[in-house]
N, C-alpha and C positions, 0 to 999 in steps of 0.2 A: 599570517591570516589562516583561519581554519578551512578545512576541506569543503565543508558545506557552503561557506561564504564564497569560496572561489567558484563553486558551481553556480551560485546565483549571479555572480558577476559576469560569467561567460555566457549565460543564457540570453539568447535573443528572445532570448528569453532565458448470490450465484444466481431460471425464474426467481423473482425477488423474495428473499426469505422473510417470513413473518417473525418479527421479534416480539416475544411476549415478555416484557420487562419483569413483571412481577414473578413469573415462574422460571425465567431463564431458559426457555425452550427454544429449540432450533429445528425447523422443519425442512424436509426435502422431498424429492419426488423420484422419477425413474432414472435408470442408468442407461447410457448409450449402449446399444447392442454390440457394435463391432469396433474393435480397436483399429486405428490407422497406422500406417508404417511411417517411421521417423528416420531421418538421416543419421540419427545417433545410434543406429544399429539394432534396434529392437522395436517391437510394436508399441504404439502408444498404449498405456494402460487404460482400461475402461474408466470413464469419468461420468459423473452425474451431470445432468443438465442444471441441477441446483445442488445446494449443499446437502450431503448425506444426513440422514436422521441421526441424532446423537442424544443420548440420555444425560450427557454431562451438563453441568451447570454453566459451562463456558463454551463459547463457540469455537470449533476447531480452527476457524479462520483467524483467531487471535495470533496463530503461529505463522507469521508471514515475514517476508524480508523484501528489501529493495535490491535491484541490480545497480551496480555502478555504470557499466556499459558505456565507457568512454570510447571504446573501439572494439574491433573484432577479436582482440586478444584477451578479453575478459576471461578470467579463470573459470567462471560458470560455463562458458562456451567451450573451453578447450580441455577441461579436466573431467573425465568420467568419474573419478573418485570423489570430486567435489559434488557432482550431482547425486552420486550415491549417498554421500553424507547427508545432503539435504532431505532425501527420502527417509533415511533412518531417523532424522530429527523430526519428521512429520511436518515439514514446511509445506503448508497447504495452499498458500497464495503468495504470488511473487509480483511485485510492481516493477515494471520496466519503463525507462524513460524513452522519449522520442527526441533525440538530440539533433540539433542542426548539424549537418555534415555527415551524420551516420547514414550509410546506404541502406536501401530497402533489404539488401541481402543480409546485412548484419541484424537488422530488426527482425527479419523472418527467422534467422537462425536462433535468436534469443527466444522468440515465441515458441519455436519447435522444441527448444531445450526445456522451457517451462512445461510444455505439454507432455514431453517425454517422461517427466518425473511425476506426472499426475497432479500437478498444481494448477490452481486457477490463476488467471492473469489479470492484473490491473495495469492498464495502459495509460500512461500519462501523455495525453494528446497535446498537440500544439493548441493554444487557446487564444485569448483575446490579444495577446502580444503579437500574434502572427497575422499579417494582413491577408495571407493566403490560407488561413486555417481550414476553410471548407475543403479546398483541393487537397491540402496536405493530409488532413485527418481522414478524408474519404479514402485516400490511398492506403493509409495504415490500417483502417478498418477492413478494407477489402483483403489486405494481407492477413489480418487476424481471422477473418472468415475462412480463408483457405487453410489455416492451421487448426482452428478450434471448431469449425463447423457450427453446430447449434448448441455447443456447450456455452454456458454463460461466460461472457467476458465483461469485465468492468472497465469503463472508460472515464477517467478523470479529465475534466476539461481545463487544461492548463496546469500550472504548477507554481504555487506561491507568487501569483501575479500581483498580489498586493505589495510585494517588495520590488516590483519591476515597473512601477509607475502606472499601474492599471487600477483605477478606483472602482468602487463597486458598481457604479452606474455604467461605466464602460464594459465591465465584465458581464453584467446582466444583458446589455444590448448585444454583445457578441454571442453569449449563450443563446438568447432568444432567436437570433438570426441563423446560427449555425447548427445547434444541436438538433432541432426538428428534422433537418435534412440528414444528419448523420444517423439518427434513429431509424430512418428508412433504409439505410445501407446495412447497418449491423444486423446480423442474423439473430443474435440473442444478446444484445448489448444492454448493460445497465449504466446509466450516465450519472456522474457524481460531481458535486461541487460544494462549496466554492474553493476548496483546496488551498486554504490560507496557511501562511507560515506558522501561525499560532492561533489559538482560539480568539475570535473577534466577534462579540455578540452583535454589535451594530452591523457589521458586514454580513454576517449570517442572516440576521433578521431581514435586512434589505433585500438580500438575494432571494430568500424564501417568499417574500411578499410579491416579487415581480418575475421570478423565473418561470418561463413558459416554454417547454414543459417543466413540471416540477421534477427535481432530481429524484432518482431512485434511492440514493443514499446521500448523506452529507459527509464531508471530510475536512479535516484540518491536520496540522502537524503539532507534535508535542516534544519539547525539550525542557529541561528543568533548571539549567544553570549555565554559567560560563566555565570553561575548563579550569580556571584559577580559583574557583570558589571552594569552600570547605566541603569535604565529602558528606558530612552530616546534613548540610544544607541542601546539597544536590538530591539526597535521598528524601529529605523531609518535603521538598517542594513537589514531589510526585502527588502529594495530597491535593495540590491545585487541580490536577486532572479530574478528580471527582467533582470539584466545583464547576469546572468547565462543562463537563458532561451533563450535570444536572441543569445548569444554566441553558445549555443548548436545547435540552428537551423542553424546558419551559418556553424558550423562544419559539420552538416549533409549534407547541400547543397554542401559543398566543397568535401566531401568524397564519398557520394553515390548519389548525384544529386537530392535528394528529402528530405523532412522532415517527420519524424515519430512522432506519438503521444508521448507526454511526461507524465510520471507518477512520481510524487514526493511521494515515498512510505513510507517515514517517514518525519514528520516535527513537530517541536515545537520550543520553544524559546531557550533552552539550552540543550546540551547533558548530562549535569551533574546536572540537577535540583535536589533539595532535599527539604524535608518538612521545612517550615519556612525559606526559602531562601530570603524572602521579595518579591518574584514574584509569585510563585505558590500559596501562601497564600494571595495574594493581588488581590481581585476580579476586581478592576478597571484596573490594569495592564493586567491581563489575558484577560479581555474583549477587551481592546484597542488593545493588541498585536494580538489576534486571529482574530479580525475584519479586521485589516490591512493585515494580512497574507492571509486570504481568498479573500479579495478584489484584492490583488496582483496576486494570482493564477488565479482568474477569468479573470482579465484584460489581462493576458498573455495567455489565452486560453489553460490552462493546461487540459489535457484529464482526469486525475484522480489524486487524492491525498489522503493520509492516515495520519491523525493525530496520534501521538504516545502519549499515548496508551489508550485503552478503559477502562479497569478495572485493579485491582490488581497492581497499579502503582501510584507513586507520581503524574504522569501526568493525572490520570484518568479523563475521561469526565463524568463518572457515579460513584458516591460515593458508599461506602459499603452499605448504606441504599437505594440504587437505585435512589437517587435524583441526578439531574444534578449538576455538578460543574459549576463554572463560565465559564470555557472554553466550557463545554457542552452547556450551555445556549447561549453563543455567537455563537456557530456553528448552533444551532437551529434557532436563529434569522437570521443569514446570509443565511440559506437555504430559508427562507421565502422571503428575500429580493432579492436574486439572481435567484432563481428557481421558487418558487411558485407564 
């Protein structure tokens, strides 16, 4: 059984950027004046309270990744060279899970490490699956406030809860009860939903019709195939992402009369990848697939996206020796092509 599916089984589960789709422009505002001190041995780099101005046709926040963060031994936390690699790759946004059983100390250390490399954080909150979501999420937001101050932090409410027995009505009820209270706690939080495991038009439309408050961004996850499928099919099915994105924007216009920025907060070729599956260990495939994926996200003016996953994973973009994997190298090249 694939790594991502194992994660699902054990689960108990930047100011808002104006997206001008037709022009592909990305706006930003002021910089924080003073860096803060980090436990990782250097001052926090200056960060913007929102995304920096870019003349590029693609958002710099396309270049993001997920933390595995199963425990405090995650390579991202323990390896200075790994964090340095991520900076050199221009990883601008990192999504961190809030796992049952992880201590606040580990979560804080992960947030501090994200902040130390100058990346924005997407925090995957406990959602409708958690009967104590308000208390649990309030604690993590307070922790993020202590690390990021007034820098924008993105908060996803839950994670793929459509796979965990949470139907859209249950999700909406929990969002409407909890998120208004969390917004009062967050110093500069942007709240995102519905975080489904794949694009689901009906789920999204229902959520948009009834979510109060309205989400600041919307999100879902994208994979293209099973690990056993033909390489060409896995690459070709990236074209479905364009259909999903167009459909989502149509759904937003139909339900709320406007479009919100889209975040694809997990993406990779298959949700059940494993070592030696003929793809993850094929540099040519991983380069071709990743290049096509990022070209597609950029062409569709996606606000932010996060590859799954950074380290401690079959999908890792940085290997155990801190060298870039084929997918990491492809992402670095695409940053130079699309942004630099």
